[in-house]
C-alpha positions as CSV (number, residue, x, y, z in Angstrom):
1,M,7.6,28.9,43.9
2,K,5.1,26.2,44.8
3,K,7.6,23.5,43.6
4,L,10.3,25.0,45.9
5,F,7.8,25.1,48.8
6,F,7.1,21.4,48.5
7,L,10.7,20.6,48.1
8,F,11.6,22.5,51.2
9,A,8.8,20.7,53.1
10,A,10.2,17.3,51.9
11,V,13.7,18.4,53.1
12,L,12.3,19.3,56.6
13,L,10.5,15.9,56.7
14,S,13.7,14.1,55.9
15,V,15.5,15.9,58.7
16,S,12.8,15.2,61.2
17,C,13.0,11.5,60.4
18,S,16.8,11.4,60.7
19,H,18.7,9.7,63.4
20,T,18.6,11.8,66.6
21,G,22.4,11.7,67.0
22,S,22.7,13.0,63.4
23,T,20.8,16.1,64.1
24,V,22.8,16.7,67.2
25,K,26.1,16.4,65.4
26,Y,24.8,18.3,62.3
27,P,22.6,21.1,63.8
28,N,22.4,22.8,60.4
29,M,21.5,19.7,58.4
30,I,18.8,20.2,55.8
31,A,19.0,16.6,54.4
32,D,20.9,13.4,55.2
33,M,22.8,13.3,51.9
34,D,26.4,12.8,51.0
35,P,28.2,15.9,49.4
36,Y,27.9,16.3,45.7
37,S,29.2,18.5,43.0
38,I,27.2,21.6,41.9
39,G,29.7,23.0,39.4
40,S,33.0,24.8,39.2
41,V,34.2,28.5,39.3
42,N,37.2,30.4,38.0
43,A,39.1,32.9,40.1
44,S,42.6,34.3,40.4
45,L,45.2,33.9,43.1
46,D,48.5,35.7,43.8
47,Q,51.5,34.1,42.1
48,T,54.4,33.3,44.4
49,F,57.3,35.7,44.1
50,S,55.3,37.8,41.6
51,F,53.0,40.8,41.4
52,Q,50.9,39.0,38.9
53,V,47.8,36.8,39.5
54,K,47.1,33.4,38.0
55,S,43.8,31.7,37.2
56,V,42.6,28.7,39.1
57,T,39.5,26.5,38.8
58,A,37.8,25.5,42.0
59,E,35.3,22.6,42.1
60,V,32.2,23.5,44.1
61,F,30.5,20.9,46.3
62,F,27.3,21.1,48.4
63,H,27.3,19.4,51.9
64,P,23.5,19.1,52.8
65,R,24.3,17.7,56.2
66,E,26.2,20.8,57.2
67,N,24.4,23.2,54.8
68,E,27.8,24.3,53.6
69,V,29.3,24.9,50.2
70,V,32.9,23.9,49.8
71,L,35.4,25.2,47.2
72,E,38.2,22.8,46.4
73,W,41.3,23.5,44.4
74,N,45.0,22.8,44.0
75,N,47.7,25.4,44.0
76,N,51.5,25.3,44.4
77,M,51.5,21.6,45.2
78,A,48.8,21.9,47.9
79,Q,45.1,21.1,48.1
80,Y,42.6,23.5,49.7
81,W,39.0,23.2,51.0
82,Q,37.3,26.5,51.7
83,F,34.0,26.1,53.7
84,W,31.1,28.5,53.3
85,D,28.1,28.3,55.7
86,E,24.8,30.0,54.9
87,P,25.5,33.4,56.6
88,C,28.9,33.6,54.8
89,R,27.3,32.8,51.5
90,Q,24.6,35.4,52.0
91,L,27.2,38.0,52.9
92,F,29.1,37.2,49.6
93,I,25.9,37.8,47.7
94,E,25.2,41.1,49.5
95,A,28.8,42.3,49.2
96,L,28.8,41.6,45.4
97,K,25.6,43.6,45.0
98,R,27.2,46.6,46.9
99,Y,30.4,46.2,44.8
100,N,28.4,46.3,41.5
101,E,26.7,49.5,42.7
102,D,30.1,51.1,43.6
103,F,31.5,49.9,40.2
104,A,28.6,51.4,38.3
105,S,28.8,54.7,40.1
106,Q,32.7,54.7,39.8
107,N,32.9,54.9,43.6
108,L,36.1,52.7,43.9
109,T,39.3,53.5,45.7
110,A,42.7,52.2,44.7
111,K,43.8,51.9,48.3
112,Y,43.5,48.2,49.2
113,S,43.9,48.9,52.9
114,K,40.5,50.7,52.7
115,S,38.8,48.4,50.2
116,R,40.0,44.9,51.5
117,A,37.1,44.4,53.9
118,I,34.9,47.3,52.9
119,Y,31.8,45.1,52.5
120,G,32.2,43.3,55.8
121,K,33.7,40.0,57.1
122,Q,32.5,36.7,58.4
123,K,33.9,33.7,60.2
124,G,35.1,31.1,57.8
125,R,37.0,27.8,57.7
126,L,39.9,26.4,55.7
127,H,41.4,22.9,55.4
128,W,44.6,22.4,53.4
129,K,47.4,19.9,52.9
130,T,50.4,19.6,50.7
131,L,50.2,16.9,48.0
132,K,53.2,15.0,49.4
133,I,52.0,14.9,53.1
134,S,48.9,13.3,54.4
135,T,48.3,15.7,57.3
136,T,45.3,17.9,56.8
137,Y,45.4,21.2,58.6
138,R,42.4,23.1,59.8
139,A,41.9,26.8,60.7
140,S,39.0,29.3,61.1
141,P,40.2,32.5,59.5
142,N,37.7,35.3,58.8
143,I,36.6,35.9,55.2
144,E,36.9,39.6,54.2
145,F,34.8,41.0,51.3
146,G,36.0,43.9,49.2
147,Y,37.8,44.7,46.0
148,R,41.3,45.4,44.7
149,F,42.9,46.9,41.6
150,R,45.4,44.6,39.9
151,D,46.9,45.4,36.5
152,N,44.8,48.6,36.5
153,A,41.6,46.6,36.6
154,P,39.3,46.1,39.7
155,Y,38.5,42.7,41.0
156,F,35.9,41.7,43.6
157,T,37.8,40.0,46.3
158,T,37.5,37.5,49.2
159,N,40.5,37.4,51.5
160,Q,41.3,35.0,54.3
161,P,44.2,36.2,56.4
162,E,46.5,33.8,58.3
163,A,45.0,32.1,61.3
164,K,46.2,29.6,64.0
165,V,46.2,25.9,63.1
166,E,43.5,24.3,65.3
167,N,43.8,20.6,65.0
168,I,47.4,19.5,65.3
169,T,50.8,20.3,66.7
170,D,53.1,19.8,63.8
171,E,56.7,18.9,63.9
172,R,57.2,20.6,60.6
173,G,56.5,23.9,62.2
174,V,53.2,24.6,60.5
175,T,51.4,26.9,63.0
176,K,49.3,29.2,60.8
177,S,47.1,28.8,57.7
178,P,48.2,30.4,54.5
179,A,46.6,33.7,53.5
180,I,44.0,33.2,50.7
181,P,43.2,36.3,48.7
182,M,40.9,35.4,45.7
183,Y,40.2,37.8,42.9
184,F,37.0,37.6,40.8
185,T,35.8,39.4,37.7
186,R,32.2,40.5,38.0
187,A,31.1,37.7,35.8
188,Q,33.0,35.1,37.8
189,A,31.6,36.4,41.1
190,E,28.1,36.3,39.7
191,E,28.6,32.6,38.7
192,L,29.7,31.8,42.3
193,A,26.8,33.9,43.7
194,K,24.4,31.7,41.8
195,L,25.9,28.5,43.3
196,F,25.7,30.2,46.8
197,D,22.0,30.9,46.5
198,Q,20.0,28.9,49.0
199,A,17.0,28.4,46.8
200,F,19.3,27.0,44.1
201,L,20.9,24.6,46.6
202,L,17.5,23.3,47.8
203,E,16.5,22.8,44.2
204,S,19.7,20.9,43.4
205,M,18.7,18.2,46.0
206,E,15.6,17.3,44.0
207,G,15.7,13.7,42.9
208,R,18.6,12.8,45.1
209,E,18.2,10.0,47.7
210,T,18.6,10.6,51.4
211,K,20.9,8.1,53.2
212,P,20.2,5.8,56.2
213,P,21.2,7.2,59.6
214,I,24.8,8.1,59.5
215,D,27.6,6.8,61.7
216,D,27.9,9.4,64.4
217,T,31.4,8.3,65.4
218,R,33.0,9.5,62.1
219,D,34.9,12.7,61.6
220,L,32.8,15.7,60.6
221,Y,34.9,16.4,57.5
222,I,37.0,14.0,55.7
223,P,38.7,15.4,52.6
224,R,38.0,13.3,49.5
């Protein structure tokens, strides 16, 4: 606990010494560091033209300047970036706790219309692009927290419904984001909850160097 306190104090000091423009552009910044990998998680997605789900591995990155965790994965010839701010991460952890309680007490319903957002929802963000086109689309769909039965087994779920594209008028007719339902076994959800924990994220910065004042004219998010 003492170690975490001193680490957090060092983070606050690095923020206070940062370039003024940086703190204006990044109001949630906890350290002036480039994004870095903190691991990977497995989940399942709907298969196109099928009632089955398929496994996908998402790389997980922490963005200290934005205090956001980003899940990055490829699926159906497209690349996705799902952004999780601190309130959204906290709701994931709380929703998973409630789901585990309902699972243990066998208090689950098979009606997805009732369970899809039973544990709440939070504003989220999504970036995506097809692998053959350089355009990166951006939208801000909610993330709904619930569960769903698939193949007679329950999964903890996060669901991002379609939302309006915010950053571009596209001649290809892309006006909405794709729906992103994700299915987690309890073990998979627990692994992601560990990566979402704010104390873990602060500890993960230990030993990493902060950067000089950043260029305030650059775009806020540039897909790698």
